[in-house]
C-alpha positions as a Markdown table, in Angstrom:
| # | Residue | x | y | z |
|---|---|---|---|---|
| 1 | Met | 0.0 | 0.0 | 0.0 |
| 2 | Lys | 2.7 | 2.4 | 1.0 |
| 3 | Arg | 4.7 | 1.6 | -2.2 |
| 4 | Ser | 1.7 | 2.2 | -4.5 |
| 5 | Leu | 0.9 | 5.5 | -2.7 |
| 6 | Ser | 4.5 | 6.6 | -3.4 |
| 7 | Phe | 4.2 | 5.6 | -7.1 |
| 8 | Val | 0.9 | 7.6 | -7.4 |
| 9 | Leu | 2.6 | 10.7 | -5.8 |
| 10 | Ile | 5.5 | 10.4 | -8.2 |
| 11 | Ile | 3.2 | 10.2 | -11.2 |
| 12 | Leu | 1.2 | 13.2 | -10.0 |
| 13 | Ile | 4.3 | 15.3 | -9.6 |
| 14 | Ala | 5.6 | 14.3 | -13.0 |
| 15 | Ala | 2.2 | 15.2 | -14.6 |
| 16 | Ile | 2.2 | 18.6 | -12.9 |
| 17 | Ser | 5.8 | 19.3 | -14.0 |
| 18 | Leu | 5.0 | 18.3 | -17.6 |
| 19 | Ser | 1.9 | 20.6 | -17.7 |
| 20 | Ile | 3.9 | 23.6 | -16.4 |
| 21 | Phe | 6.6 | 22.9 | -19.1 |
| 22 | Val | 4.1 | 22.6 | -21.9 |
| 23 | Gln | 2.4 | 25.9 | -20.8 |
| 24 | Thr | 5.6 | 27.9 | -20.7 |
| 25 | Ser | 7.0 | 26.4 | -24.0 |
| 26 | Met | 3.9 | 27.4 | -25.9 |
| 27 | Ala | 4.3 | 31.2 | -25.6 |
| 28 | Ala | 2.8 | 33.3 | -28.4 |
| 29 | Asp | 4.7 | 35.0 | -31.2 |
| 30 | Ile | 4.1 | 38.8 | -31.3 |
| 31 | Leu | 4.8 | 41.7 | -33.6 |
| 32 | Leu | 7.4 | 44.1 | -32.1 |
| 33 | Asp | 7.6 | 47.7 | -33.4 |
| 34 | Thr | 9.9 | 49.8 | -31.3 |
| 35 | Gln | 13.2 | 51.7 | -31.2 |
| 36 | Ile | 16.6 | 50.1 | -30.5 |
| 37 | Lys | 18.2 | 51.6 | -27.4 |
| 38 | Lys | 21.4 | 49.6 | -27.6 |
| 39 | Met | 22.8 | 47.0 | -30.0 |
| 40 | Thr | 25.6 | 44.5 | -29.4 |
| 41 | Ile | 27.2 | 42.1 | -31.9 |
| 42 | Ala | 29.2 | 39.3 | -30.2 |
| 43 | Ala | 30.4 | 35.7 | -30.8 |
| 44 | Asp | 29.1 | 32.8 | -28.8 |
| 45 | Lys | 31.5 | 30.1 | -27.4 |
| 46 | Asn | 31.5 | 28.3 | -30.8 |
| 47 | Gly | 32.5 | 31.5 | -32.6 |
| 48 | Asn | 29.1 | 32.1 | -34.2 |
| 49 | Asp | 27.9 | 35.7 | -34.2 |
| 50 | Tyr | 24.7 | 36.8 | -32.5 |
| 51 | Val | 23.0 | 40.2 | -32.1 |
| 52 | Arg | 21.5 | 41.5 | -28.9 |
| 53 | Phe | 19.2 | 44.5 | -29.0 |
| 54 | Ile | 18.0 | 46.3 | -25.9 |
| 55 | Ile | 14.6 | 48.0 | -26.1 |
| 56 | Glu | 12.4 | 49.8 | -23.7 |
| 57 | Glu | 8.9 | 48.6 | -23.0 |
| 58 | Gln | 6.0 | 50.3 | -21.1 |
| 59 | Lys | 4.5 | 47.9 | -18.5 |
| 60 | Ser | 1.9 | 48.1 | -15.8 |
| 61 | Leu | 1.7 | 46.3 | -12.5 |
| 62 | Asn | -1.3 | 46.9 | -10.2 |
| 63 | Gly | -2.1 | 50.1 | -12.0 |
| 64 | Ile | 1.5 | 51.4 | -11.7 |
| 65 | Gln | 3.0 | 52.4 | -15.1 |
| 66 | Tyr | 6.8 | 51.9 | -15.6 |
| 67 | Thr | 9.4 | 51.5 | -18.2 |
| 68 | Thr | 11.7 | 48.4 | -18.4 |
| 69 | Glu | 14.6 | 47.4 | -20.6 |
| 70 | Thr | 14.0 | 44.1 | -22.5 |
| 71 | Val | 16.5 | 42.0 | -24.5 |
| 72 | Val | 15.8 | 41.0 | -28.1 |
| 73 | Met | 18.2 | 38.2 | -29.4 |
| 74 | Cys | 19.1 | 37.2 | -33.0 |
| 75 | Phe | 20.7 | 33.9 | -33.7 |
| 76 | Gly | 21.6 | 31.8 | -36.8 |
| 77 | Gly | 20.6 | 32.8 | -40.3 |
| 78 | Ile | 18.9 | 36.0 | -39.1 |
| 79 | Val | 22.1 | 37.5 | -37.7 |
| 80 | Asn | 23.3 | 39.0 | -41.1 |
| 81 | Ala | 20.0 | 40.9 | -41.4 |
| 82 | Ala | 20.2 | 42.1 | -37.8 |
| 83 | Lys | 23.7 | 43.5 | -38.3 |
| 84 | Lys | 22.1 | 46.1 | -40.7 |
| 85 | Tyr | 20.3 | 47.8 | -37.8 |
| 86 | Ser | 21.7 | 50.4 | -35.5 |
| 87 | Glu | 21.2 | 52.0 | -32.2 |
| 88 | Gly | 18.4 | 54.6 | -32.2 |
| 89 | Gly | 16.9 | 52.9 | -35.3 |
| 90 | Ser | 13.5 | 51.3 | -35.6 |
| 91 | Leu | 13.0 | 47.6 | -35.1 |
| 92 | Lys | 10.0 | 45.9 | -36.5 |
| 93 | Ala | 10.0 | 42.1 | -36.2 |
| 94 | Ile | 8.1 | 39.0 | -35.4 |
| 95 | Val | 9.5 | 37.6 | -32.2 |
| 96 | Ala | 9.0 | 34.6 | -30.0 |
| 97 | Thr | 8.4 | 35.5 | -26.3 |
| 98 | Asn | 10.5 | 33.8 | -23.7 |
| 99 | Glu | 10.7 | 34.1 | -19.9 |
| 100 | Tyr | 13.9 | 33.6 | -18.0 |
| 101 | Lys | 14.0 | 34.0 | -14.2 |
| 102 | Gly | 10.8 | 35.9 | -14.3 |
| 103 | Arg | 12.0 | 38.4 | -17.0 |
| 104 | Val | 10.5 | 38.5 | -20.5 |
| 105 | Asn | 12.9 | 38.5 | -23.5 |
| 106 | Tyr | 12.4 | 37.9 | -27.2 |
| 107 | Asn | 14.0 | 35.9 | -30.0 |
| 108 | Val | 13.7 | 37.4 | -33.5 |
| 109 | Leu | 12.0 | 35.0 | -36.0 |
| 110 | Ala | 11.7 | 37.4 | -38.9 |
| 111 | Phe | 12.3 | 41.1 | -39.6 |
| 112 | Ile | 9.5 | 43.2 | -41.2 |
| 113 | Lys | 10.4 | 45.8 | -43.7 |
């Protein structure tokens, strides 16, 4: 009896963990139309270039309006197109929304002209 109860508890914890993972991995893509505050071109540990944009977003929490900086990342084949942008310029792109340690960030999927 004790062993089957432990098994049921393990299955329950696994099911809850899986549902949380599925919910967070199915974040929506959005259209981002904003100004680039800062732009950095760097190489990852494998020597592949990536581009990091910093943008400002207006947010609200419990009716309090505030501005926060948000990271927008470009990897892979989209990097060459990202290098054509510059600080202070306009950024219009379709991005995937991610969350890391409670902070939202974006990965560029496609640039809009």
